[in-house]
MARDO-621397 format. One record per residue (C-alpha): x negated, z, y; residue number from 0; residue in three letters. Coordinates in Angstrom, 1 decimal, always signed. Layout:
BEGIN
<atom><xx>X</xx><zz>Z</zz><yy>Y</yy><resi>NUM</resi><resn>ALA</resn></atom>
...
END
This chain:
BEGIN
<atom><xx>+8.3</xx><zz>-42.2</zz><yy>+21.9</yy><resi>0</resi><resn>MET</resn></atom>
<atom><xx>+11.9</xx><zz>-41.7</zz><yy>+21.6</yy><resi>1</resi><resn>LYS</resn></atom>
<atom><xx>+14.3</xx><zz>-44.5</zz><yy>+22.5</yy><resi>2</resi><resn>THR</resn></atom>
<atom><xx>+15.8</xx><zz>-42.5</zz><yy>+25.4</yy><resi>3</resi><resn>ARG</resn></atom>
<atom><xx>+12.3</xx><zz>-42.0</zz><yy>+27.0</yy><resi>4</resi><resn>VAL</resn></atom>
<atom><xx>+11.4</xx><zz>-45.6</zz><yy>+26.6</yy><resi>5</resi><resn>CYS</resn></atom>
<atom><xx>+14.6</xx><zz>-46.9</zz><yy>+28.1</yy><resi>6</resi><resn>VAL</resn></atom>
<atom><xx>+14.3</xx><zz>-44.3</zz><yy>+30.9</yy><resi>7</resi><resn>GLY</resn></atom>
<atom><xx>+10.8</xx><zz>-45.5</zz><yy>+31.8</yy><resi>8</resi><resn>LEU</resn></atom>
<atom><xx>+11.9</xx><zz>-49.2</zz><yy>+31.6</yy><resi>9</resi><resn>LEU</resn></atom>
<atom><xx>+14.8</xx><zz>-48.6</zz><yy>+34.0</yy><resi>10</resi><resn>VAL</resn></atom>
<atom><xx>+12.7</xx><zz>-46.5</zz><yy>+36.4</yy><resi>11</resi><resn>ALA</resn></atom>
<atom><xx>+10.0</xx><zz>-49.2</zz><yy>+36.5</yy><resi>12</resi><resn>THR</resn></atom>
<atom><xx>+12.6</xx><zz>-51.9</zz><yy>+37.0</yy><resi>13</resi><resn>SER</resn></atom>
<atom><xx>+14.2</xx><zz>-50.1</zz><yy>+39.9</yy><resi>14</resi><resn>LEU</resn></atom>
<atom><xx>+10.9</xx><zz>-49.4</zz><yy>+41.6</yy><resi>15</resi><resn>VAL</resn></atom>
<atom><xx>+9.9</xx><zz>-53.0</zz><yy>+41.2</yy><resi>16</resi><resn>SER</resn></atom>
<atom><xx>+13.3</xx><zz>-54.1</zz><yy>+42.6</yy><resi>17</resi><resn>ALA</resn></atom>
<atom><xx>+12.8</xx><zz>-51.8</zz><yy>+45.6</yy><resi>18</resi><resn>LEU</resn></atom>
<atom><xx>+9.3</xx><zz>-53.3</zz><yy>+46.2</yy><resi>19</resi><resn>ILE</resn></atom>
<atom><xx>+10.7</xx><zz>-56.8</zz><yy>+45.9</yy><resi>20</resi><resn>PHE</resn></atom>
<atom><xx>+13.5</xx><zz>-56.0</zz><yy>+48.3</yy><resi>21</resi><resn>LEU</resn></atom>
<atom><xx>+11.1</xx><zz>-54.6</zz><yy>+50.9</yy><resi>22</resi><resn>LEU</resn></atom>
<atom><xx>+8.2</xx><zz>-57.0</zz><yy>+50.5</yy><resi>23</resi><resn>ALA</resn></atom>
<atom><xx>+9.6</xx><zz>-60.1</zz><yy>+48.8</yy><resi>24</resi><resn>GLY</resn></atom>
<atom><xx>+9.7</xx><zz>-62.2</zz><yy>+52.0</yy><resi>25</resi><resn>ASP</resn></atom>
<atom><xx>+6.0</xx><zz>-61.6</zz><yy>+52.9</yy><resi>26</resi><resn>SER</resn></atom>
<atom><xx>+3.3</xx><zz>-64.3</zz><yy>+52.3</yy><resi>27</resi><resn>HIS</resn></atom>
<atom><xx>+1.0</xx><zz>-61.8</zz><yy>+50.7</yy><resi>28</resi><resn>LEU</resn></atom>
<atom><xx>-0.1</xx><zz>-61.9</zz><yy>+47.1</yy><resi>29</resi><resn>PRO</resn></atom>
<atom><xx>+2.1</xx><zz>-60.0</zz><yy>+44.7</yy><resi>30</resi><resn>VAL</resn></atom>
<atom><xx>-0.6</xx><zz>-57.4</zz><yy>+44.1</yy><resi>31</resi><resn>MET</resn></atom>
<atom><xx>-0.3</xx><zz>-56.3</zz><yy>+47.7</yy><resi>32</resi><resn>GLN</resn></atom>
<atom><xx>+3.5</xx><zz>-56.0</zz><yy>+47.7</yy><resi>33</resi><resn>TRP</resn></atom>
<atom><xx>+3.6</xx><zz>-52.2</zz><yy>+46.9</yy><resi>34</resi><resn>PRO</resn></atom>
<atom><xx>+1.4</xx><zz>-51.5</zz><yy>+49.9</yy><resi>35</resi><resn>LYS</resn></atom>
<atom><xx>+3.4</xx><zz>-53.9</zz><yy>+52.1</yy><resi>36</resi><resn>GLU</resn></atom>
<atom><xx>+6.7</xx><zz>-52.3</zz><yy>+50.9</yy><resi>37</resi><resn>ALA</resn></atom>
<atom><xx>+5.4</xx><zz>-48.8</zz><yy>+51.7</yy><resi>38</resi><resn>ASP</resn></atom>
<atom><xx>+4.0</xx><zz>-49.7</zz><yy>+55.1</yy><resi>39</resi><resn>LEU</resn></atom>
<atom><xx>+7.2</xx><zz>-51.7</zz><yy>+55.9</yy><resi>40</resi><resn>GLY</resn></atom>
<atom><xx>+9.4</xx><zz>-48.7</zz><yy>+55.1</yy><resi>41</resi><resn>LEU</resn></atom>
<atom><xx>+7.1</xx><zz>-46.5</zz><yy>+57.2</yy><resi>42</resi><resn>VAL</resn></atom>
<atom><xx>+7.3</xx><zz>-48.9</zz><yy>+60.1</yy><resi>43</resi><resn>PHE</resn></atom>
<atom><xx>+11.1</xx><zz>-49.1</zz><yy>+59.9</yy><resi>44</resi><resn>SER</resn></atom>
<atom><xx>+11.5</xx><zz>-45.4</zz><yy>+59.9</yy><resi>45</resi><resn>VAL</resn></atom>
<atom><xx>+9.0</xx><zz>-44.9</zz><yy>+62.8</yy><resi>46</resi><resn>VAL</resn></atom>
<atom><xx>+10.4</xx><zz>-47.6</zz><yy>+65.0</yy><resi>47</resi><resn>TRP</resn></atom>
<atom><xx>+14.1</xx><zz>-47.3</zz><yy>+64.1</yy><resi>48</resi><resn>GLY</resn></atom>
<atom><xx>+14.2</xx><zz>-43.5</zz><yy>+63.8</yy><resi>49</resi><resn>GLY</resn></atom>
<atom><xx>+11.6</xx><zz>-42.5</zz><yy>+66.4</yy><resi>50</resi><resn>GLY</resn></atom>
<atom><xx>+9.9</xx><zz>-40.0</zz><yy>+64.2</yy><resi>51</resi><resn>VAL</resn></atom>
<atom><xx>+6.2</xx><zz>-39.3</zz><yy>+63.8</yy><resi>52</resi><resn>MET</resn></atom>
<atom><xx>+4.2</xx><zz>-41.5</zz><yy>+61.4</yy><resi>53</resi><resn>ALA</resn></atom>
<atom><xx>+3.2</xx><zz>-38.6</zz><yy>+59.2</yy><resi>54</resi><resn>SER</resn></atom>
<atom><xx>+6.9</xx><zz>-37.7</zz><yy>+58.7</yy><resi>55</resi><resn>VAL</resn></atom>
<atom><xx>+7.6</xx><zz>-41.4</zz><yy>+57.9</yy><resi>56</resi><resn>ALA</resn></atom>
<atom><xx>+4.9</xx><zz>-41.5</zz><yy>+55.2</yy><resi>57</resi><resn>TYR</resn></atom>
<atom><xx>+6.4</xx><zz>-38.4</zz><yy>+53.5</yy><resi>58</resi><resn>VAL</resn></atom>
<atom><xx>+9.9</xx><zz>-40.0</zz><yy>+53.8</yy><resi>59</resi><resn>PHE</resn></atom>
<atom><xx>+8.6</xx><zz>-43.2</zz><yy>+52.3</yy><resi>60</resi><resn>SER</resn></atom>
<atom><xx>+7.0</xx><zz>-41.4</zz><yy>+49.4</yy><resi>61</resi><resn>ALA</resn></atom>
<atom><xx>+10.2</xx><zz>-39.5</zz><yy>+48.8</yy><resi>62</resi><resn>MET</resn></atom>
<atom><xx>+12.2</xx><zz>-42.7</zz><yy>+48.7</yy><resi>63</resi><resn>VAL</resn></atom>
<atom><xx>+10.0</xx><zz>-44.2</zz><yy>+46.0</yy><resi>64</resi><resn>PHE</resn></atom>
<atom><xx>+9.9</xx><zz>-41.0</zz><yy>+44.0</yy><resi>65</resi><resn>VAL</resn></atom>
<atom><xx>+13.7</xx><zz>-40.6</zz><yy>+44.3</yy><resi>66</resi><resn>THR</resn></atom>
<atom><xx>+14.3</xx><zz>-44.2</zz><yy>+43.1</yy><resi>67</resi><resn>VAL</resn></atom>
<atom><xx>+12.0</xx><zz>-43.6</zz><yy>+40.1</yy><resi>68</resi><resn>ALA</resn></atom>
<atom><xx>+13.6</xx><zz>-40.3</zz><yy>+39.1</yy><resi>69</resi><resn>VAL</resn></atom>
<atom><xx>+17.1</xx><zz>-41.6</zz><yy>+39.5</yy><resi>70</resi><resn>VAL</resn></atom>
<atom><xx>+16.2</xx><zz>-44.7</zz><yy>+37.5</yy><resi>71</resi><resn>GLY</resn></atom>
<atom><xx>+14.7</xx><zz>-42.6</zz><yy>+34.8</yy><resi>72</resi><resn>TYR</resn></atom>
<atom><xx>+17.8</xx><zz>-40.4</zz><yy>+34.6</yy><resi>73</resi><resn>ALA</resn></atom>
<atom><xx>+20.0</xx><zz>-43.4</zz><yy>+34.3</yy><resi>74</resi><resn>ILE</resn></atom>
<atom><xx>+17.9</xx><zz>-45.0</zz><yy>+31.7</yy><resi>75</resi><resn>GLY</resn></atom>
<atom><xx>+17.6</xx><zz>-41.8</zz><yy>+29.7</yy><resi>76</resi><resn>TYR</resn></atom>
<atom><xx>+21.4</xx><zz>-41.6</zz><yy>+29.7</yy><resi>77</resi><resn>LYS</resn></atom>
<atom><xx>+21.7</xx><zz>-45.2</zz><yy>+28.6</yy><resi>78</resi><resn>ILE</resn></atom>
<atom><xx>+19.1</xx><zz>-44.6</zz><yy>+25.9</yy><resi>79</resi><resn>GLY</resn></atom>
<atom><xx>+21.2</xx><zz>-41.8</zz><yy>+24.4</yy><resi>80</resi><resn>SER</resn></atom>
<atom><xx>+23.9</xx><zz>-44.3</zz><yy>+23.6</yy><resi>81</resi><resn>TYR</resn></atom>
<atom><xx>+21.5</xx><zz>-46.7</zz><yy>+21.7</yy><resi>82</resi><resn>LEU</resn></atom>
<atom><xx>+21.0</xx><zz>-46.2</zz><yy>+18.0</yy><resi>83</resi><resn>PRO</resn></atom>
<atom><xx>+17.7</xx><zz>-44.7</zz><yy>+16.9</yy><resi>84</resi><resn>THR</resn></atom>
<atom><xx>+15.7</xx><zz>-45.6</zz><yy>+13.8</yy><resi>85</resi><resn>SER</resn></atom>
<atom><xx>+16.9</xx><zz>-42.4</zz><yy>+12.1</yy><resi>86</resi><resn>SER</resn></atom>
<atom><xx>+20.5</xx><zz>-43.5</zz><yy>+12.6</yy><resi>87</resi><resn>ASP</resn></atom>
<atom><xx>+20.0</xx><zz>-46.8</zz><yy>+10.8</yy><resi>88</resi><resn>THR</resn></atom>
<atom><xx>+18.5</xx><zz>-45.4</zz><yy>+7.6</yy><resi>89</resi><resn>GLN</resn></atom>
END
């Protein structure tokens, strides 16, 4: 893969992992259950705090995770364009 794509995927994965840690890091569950806990915690917060239906909160939660991943990929892709590639060093 190209350097830009690799860096984009790395930054996207890092940001989604950071979001999961932010939302579920204080729970006493195993780390493998943190993504589910983060999703359900965000859904609970939106339903309880915003007073919306649960189905709307599930869609909103999915949109938050997808948005963080896409923005992270875009940032990493841009950072990767500044890094030298193997064809530049030869």
